[in-house]
TORZA-328209 format. One record per residue: residue in one letter; x, y, z of N, C-alpha, C, O in turn; residue number from 1. Coordinates in nm, 3 decimals. Example, Ala and Ser with C-alpha at 12.3 -4.5 7.8 and 13.67 -1.06 7.14 Angstrom:
2
+------+---------+---------+---------+---------+---------+---------+---------+---------+---------+---------+---------+---------+------+
| resn |   neast |  nnorth |     nup |  caeast | canorth |    caup |   ceast |  cnorth |     cup |   oeast |  onorth |     oup | resi |
+------+---------+---------+---------+---------+---------+---------+---------+---------+---------+---------+---------+---------+------+
|    a |   1.319 |  -0.569 |   0.780 |   1.230 |  -0.450 |   0.780 |   1.320 |  -0.330 |   0.780 |   1.424 |  -0.332 |   0.846 |    1 |
|    s |   1.285 |  -0.225 |   0.708 |   1.367 |  -0.106 |   0.714 |   1.290 |   0.003 |   0.787 |   1.341 |   0.114 |   0.804 |    2 |
+------+---------+---------+---------+---------+---------+---------+---------+---------+---------+---------+---------+---------+------+
***
This chain:
66
+------+---------+---------+---------+---------+---------+---------+---------+---------+---------+---------+---------+---------+------+
| resn |   neast |  nnorth |     nup |  caeast | canorth |    caup |   ceast |  cnorth |     cup |   oeast |  onorth |     oup | resi |
+------+---------+---------+---------+---------+---------+---------+---------+---------+---------+---------+---------+---------+------+
|    m |   0.365 |   2.100 |   1.082 |   0.313 |   2.027 |   0.968 |   0.381 |   1.892 |   0.951 |   0.317 |   1.797 |   0.907 |    1 |
|    t |   0.505 |   1.882 |   0.986 |   0.578 |   1.758 |   0.965 |   0.515 |   1.642 |   1.039 |   0.501 |   1.533 |   0.983 |    2 |
|    e |   0.476 |   1.663 |   1.165 |   0.415 |   1.555 |   1.242 |   0.279 |   1.516 |   1.184 |   0.245 |   1.398 |   1.179 |    3 |
|    n |   0.202 |   1.614 |   1.140 |   0.074 |   1.584 |   1.076 |   0.094 |   1.507 |   0.947 |   0.019 |   1.415 |   0.917 |    4 |
|    y |   0.196 |   1.545 |   0.871 |   0.226 |   1.478 |   0.745 |   0.271 |   1.335 |   0.771 |   0.231 |   1.243 |   0.700 |    5 |
|    k |   0.355 |   1.315 |   0.873 |   0.399 |   1.180 |   0.908 |   0.279 |   1.094 |   0.948 |   0.267 |   0.978 |   0.907 |    6 |
|    s |   0.191 |   1.152 |   1.028 |   0.072 |   1.079 |   1.070 |  -0.013 |   1.041 |   0.950 |  -0.063 |   0.929 |   0.941 |    7 |
|    y |  -0.029 |   1.134 |   0.857 |  -0.105 |   1.107 |   0.735 |  -0.040 |   0.992 |   0.657 |  -0.110 |   0.901 |   0.611 |    8 |
|    l |   0.092 |   0.997 |   0.641 |   0.162 |   0.892 |   0.566 |   0.149 |   0.756 |   0.633 |   0.130 |   0.655 |   0.566 |    9 |
|    l |   0.158 |   0.753 |   0.765 |   0.143 |   0.627 |   0.837 |   0.001 |   0.570 |   0.821 |  -0.016 |   0.449 |   0.812 |   10 |
|    k |  -0.098 |   0.657 |   0.819 |  -0.236 |   0.612 |   0.795 |  -0.250 |   0.556 |   0.654 |  -0.322 |   0.459 |   0.633 |   11 |
|    q |  -0.181 |   0.617 |   0.559 |  -0.186 |   0.567 |   0.422 |  -0.123 |   0.429 |   0.412 |  -0.175 |   0.342 |   0.341 |   12 |
|    i |  -0.013 |   0.408 |   0.482 |   0.050 |   0.275 |   0.482 |  -0.049 |   0.172 |   0.537 |  -0.065 |   0.064 |   0.480 |   13 |
|    k |  -0.114 |   0.206 |   0.647 |  -0.211 |   0.113 |   0.707 |  -0.324 |   0.081 |   0.609 |  -0.366 |  -0.034 |   0.598 |   14 |
|    k |  -0.373 |   0.182 |   0.538 |  -0.478 |   0.162 |   0.439 |  -0.432 |   0.067 |   0.329 |  -0.504 |  -0.025 |   0.292 |   15 |
|    w |  -0.310 |   0.090 |   0.276 |  -0.259 |   0.003 |   0.170 |  -0.239 |  -0.140 |   0.220 |  -0.266 |  -0.235 |   0.147 |   16 |
|    e |  -0.191 |  -0.155 |   0.343 |  -0.172 |  -0.289 |   0.398 |  -0.306 |  -0.361 |   0.413 |  -0.315 |  -0.481 |   0.386 |   17 |
|    e |  -0.408 |  -0.289 |   0.456 |  -0.541 |  -0.350 |   0.468 |  -0.593 |  -0.390 |   0.330 |  -0.654 |  -0.497 |   0.315 |   18 |
|    d |  -0.571 |  -0.306 |   0.230 |  -0.613 |  -0.340 |   0.094 |  -0.540 |  -0.464 |   0.044 |  -0.602 |  -0.550 |  -0.019 |   19 |
|    i |  -0.411 |  -0.473 |   0.072 |  -0.334 |  -0.591 |   0.029 |  -0.393 |  -0.717 |   0.092 |  -0.411 |  -0.817 |   0.023 |   20 |
|    e |  -0.422 |  -0.712 |   0.221 |  -0.482 |  -0.828 |   0.289 |  -0.615 |  -0.866 |   0.225 |  -0.642 |  -0.984 |   0.204 |   21 |
|    l |  -0.697 |  -0.767 |   0.194 |  -0.826 |  -0.791 |   0.131 |  -0.809 |  -0.860 |  -0.004 |  -0.877 |  -0.959 |  -0.032 |   22 |
|    y |  -0.720 |  -0.810 |  -0.087 |  -0.701 |  -0.868 |  -0.219 |  -0.632 |  -1.003 |  -0.213 |  -0.657 |  -1.088 |  -0.298 |   23 |
|    e |  -0.546 |  -1.026 |  -0.114 |  -0.486 |  -1.158 |  -0.099 |  -0.591 |  -1.261 |  -0.058 |  -0.587 |  -1.376 |  -0.103 |   24 |
|    r |  -0.685 |  -1.220 |   0.027 |  -0.797 |  -1.311 |   0.062 |  -0.881 |  -1.341 |  -0.061 |  -0.925 |  -1.454 |  -0.081 |   25 |
|    y |  -0.903 |  -1.240 |  -0.143 |  -0.978 |  -1.260 |  -0.267 |  -0.907 |  -1.362 |  -0.356 |  -0.971 |  -1.448 |  -0.417 |   26 |
|    l |  -0.775 |  -1.351 |  -0.365 |  -0.699 |  -1.445 |  -0.448 |  -0.706 |  -1.588 |  -0.395 |  -0.688 |  -1.683 |  -0.471 |   27 |
|    d |  -0.732 |  -1.603 |  -0.266 |  -0.744 |  -1.737 |  -0.207 |  -0.878 |  -1.803 |  -0.239 |  -0.894 |  -1.923 |  -0.217 |   28 |
|    s |  -0.973 |  -1.726 |  -0.291 |  -1.104 |  -1.784 |  -0.323 |  -1.093 |  -1.876 |  -0.444 |  -0.998 |  -1.868 |  -0.522 |   29 |
|    k |  -1.190 |  -1.963 |  -0.456 |  -1.185 |  -2.067 |  -0.560 |  -1.224 |  -2.019 |  -0.699 |  -1.161 |  -2.056 |  -0.798 |   30 |
|    d |  -1.325 |  -1.937 |  -0.706 |  -1.382 |  -1.898 |  -0.836 |  -1.327 |  -1.763 |  -0.881 |  -1.386 |  -1.659 |  -0.854 |   31 |
|    l |  -1.214 |  -1.767 |  -0.949 |  -1.153 |  -1.644 |  -0.999 |  -1.151 |  -1.645 |  -1.151 |  -1.113 |  -1.744 |  -1.214 |   32 |
|    s |  -1.192 |  -1.535 |  -1.207 |  -1.174 |  -1.521 |  -1.352 |  -1.030 |  -1.477 |  -1.377 |  -0.961 |  -1.432 |  -1.286 |   33 |
|    f |  -0.987 |  -1.490 |  -1.500 |  -0.852 |  -1.445 |  -1.535 |  -0.837 |  -1.297 |  -1.506 |  -0.738 |  -1.254 |  -1.448 |   34 |
|    d |  -0.937 |  -1.218 |  -1.547 |  -0.930 |  -1.074 |  -1.526 |  -0.930 |  -1.038 |  -1.378 |  -0.859 |  -0.948 |  -1.335 |   35 |
|    g |  -1.010 |  -1.109 |  -1.300 |  -1.015 |  -1.083 |  -1.157 |  -0.882 |  -1.114 |  -1.090 |  -0.834 |  -1.037 |  -1.006 |   36 |
|    k |  -0.824 |  -1.226 |  -1.126 |  -0.695 |  -1.266 |  -1.069 |  -0.586 |  -1.167 |  -1.110 |  -0.507 |  -1.123 |  -1.027 |   37 |
|    y |  -0.583 |  -1.132 |  -1.238 |  -0.482 |  -1.039 |  -1.288 |  -0.499 |  -0.901 |  -1.223 |  -0.401 |  -0.839 |  -1.181 |   38 |
|    g |  -0.623 |  -0.855 |  -1.214 |  -0.650 |  -0.724 |  -1.154 |  -0.609 |  -0.718 |  -1.008 |  -0.552 |  -0.619 |  -0.963 |   39 |
|    a |  -0.637 |  -0.825 |  -0.934 |  -0.601 |  -0.829 |  -0.793 |  -0.448 |  -0.828 |  -0.776 |  -0.396 |  -0.759 |  -0.689 |   40 |
|    k |  -0.380 |  -0.903 |  -0.859 |  -0.233 |  -0.905 |  -0.851 |  -0.174 |  -0.770 |  -0.886 |  -0.078 |  -0.725 |  -0.824 |   41 |
|    e |  -0.231 |  -0.705 |  -0.985 |  -0.185 |  -0.571 |  -1.023 |  -0.208 |  -0.471 |  -0.910 |  -0.122 |  -0.387 |  -0.882 |   42 |
|    y |  -0.323 |  -0.479 |  -0.847 |  -0.355 |  -0.388 |  -0.738 |  -0.259 |  -0.408 |  -0.621 |  -0.211 |  -0.312 |  -0.562 |   43 |
|    i |  -0.232 |  -0.534 |  -0.588 |  -0.139 |  -0.565 |  -0.480 |  -0.001 |  -0.508 |  -0.512 |   0.065 |  -0.451 |  -0.425 |   44 |
|    s |   0.042 |  -0.523 |  -0.635 |   0.171 |  -0.469 |  -0.676 |   0.174 |  -0.317 |  -0.662 |   0.271 |  -0.261 |  -0.613 |   45 |
|    m |   0.068 |  -0.252 |  -0.706 |   0.059 |  -0.107 |  -0.695 |   0.061 |  -0.063 |  -0.549 |   0.129 |   0.033 |  -0.513 |   46 |
|    a |  -0.013 |  -0.134 |  -0.465 |  -0.019 |  -0.100 |  -0.323 |   0.119 |  -0.115 |  -0.258 |   0.159 |  -0.030 |  -0.178 |   47 |
|    r |   0.190 |  -0.221 |  -0.291 |   0.325 |  -0.240 |  -0.235 |   0.419 |  -0.129 |  -0.283 |   0.502 |  -0.081 |  -0.206 |   48 |
|    n |   0.407 |  -0.089 |  -0.408 |   0.489 |   0.021 |  -0.459 |   0.456 |   0.151 |  -0.386 |   0.546 |   0.230 |  -0.355 |   49 |
|    n |   0.329 |   0.174 |  -0.359 |   0.289 |   0.294 |  -0.285 |   0.346 |   0.292 |  -0.143 |   0.391 |   0.395 |  -0.093 |   50 |
|    i |   0.345 |   0.176 |  -0.079 |   0.404 |   0.165 |   0.054 |   0.552 |   0.196 |   0.049 |   0.605 |   0.266 |   0.135 |   51 |
|    d |   0.621 |   0.144 |  -0.053 |   0.765 |   0.172 |  -0.068 |   0.790 |   0.322 |  -0.085 |   0.883 |   0.377 |  -0.025 |   52 |
|    e |   0.708 |   0.388 |  -0.165 |   0.722 |   0.532 |  -0.186 |   0.698 |   0.610 |  -0.057 |   0.770 |   0.705 |  -0.027 |   53 |
|    i |   0.597 |   0.570 |   0.017 |   0.568 |   0.637 |   0.143 |   0.683 |   0.618 |   0.241 |   0.721 |   0.712 |   0.312 |   54 |
|    n |   0.739 |   0.497 |   0.245 |   0.853 |   0.474 |   0.334 |   0.972 |   0.561 |   0.296 |   1.044 |   0.608 |   0.384 |   55 |
|    l |   0.994 |   0.583 |   0.167 |   1.101 |   0.673 |   0.124 |   1.075 |   0.815 |   0.173 |   1.167 |   0.883 |   0.220 |   56 |
|    k |   0.951 |   0.859 |   0.162 |   0.916 |   0.993 |   0.211 |   0.937 |   1.003 |   0.361 |   0.990 |   1.103 |   0.410 |   57 |
|    l |   0.897 |   0.899 |   0.434 |   0.916 |   0.900 |   0.579 |   1.064 |   0.904 |   0.616 |   1.103 |   0.974 |   0.710 |   58 |
|    n |   1.145 |   0.830 |   0.543 |   1.290 |   0.832 |   0.568 |   1.347 |   0.971 |   0.543 |   1.430 |   1.018 |   0.620 |   59 |
|    r |   1.303 |   1.035 |   0.436 |   1.350 |   1.172 |   0.407 |   1.306 |   1.269 |   0.516 |   1.382 |   1.356 |   0.557 |   60 |
|    l |   1.182 |   1.254 |   0.561 |   1.133 |   1.339 |   0.669 |   1.216 |   1.321 |   0.796 |   1.250 |   1.418 |   0.864 |   61 |
|    n |   1.248 |   1.196 |   0.827 |   1.326 |   1.169 |   0.948 |   1.468 |   1.225 |   0.938 |   1.528 |   1.262 |   1.039 |   62 |
|    k |   1.520 |   1.232 |   0.816 |   1.654 |   1.288 |   0.796 |   1.651 |   1.438 |   0.774 |   1.756 |   1.502 |   0.764 |   63 |
|    g |   1.531 |   1.495 |   0.765 |   1.518 |   1.639 |   0.746 |   1.538 |   1.685 |   0.603 |   1.569 |   1.802 |   0.580 |   64 |
|    n |   1.521 |   1.596 |   0.508 |   1.542 |   1.631 |   0.367 |   1.415 |   1.679 |   0.297 |   1.419 |   1.712 |   0.178 |   65 |
|    i |   1.304 |   1.685 |   0.368 |   1.180 |   1.735 |   0.308 |   1.139 |   1.860 |   0.382 |   1.037 |   1.920 |   0.349 |   66 |
+------+---------+---------+---------+---------+---------+---------+---------+---------+---------+---------+---------+---------+------+
***
C-alpha cells in the first residue's frame, strides 16, 4: 500500500502544480475583476499549502513514520 499511496500523493502534487500554472496564467490576463483576482490568489495559496502538506506526508512515509 505504501508505494500506491506514494504514487497517489505524487499525482496529487502534479495536479496542484498544474492548477497553480493555470491560475497564474489567468492572473496574467488583462481583464480581471477584483473577485476573480482575489479568488485566483486564494486558490494558488491553497494549492501551495496542499503541496506542502503532501510533501510532509511523503517525508514521513520515507522515514517510516506512517
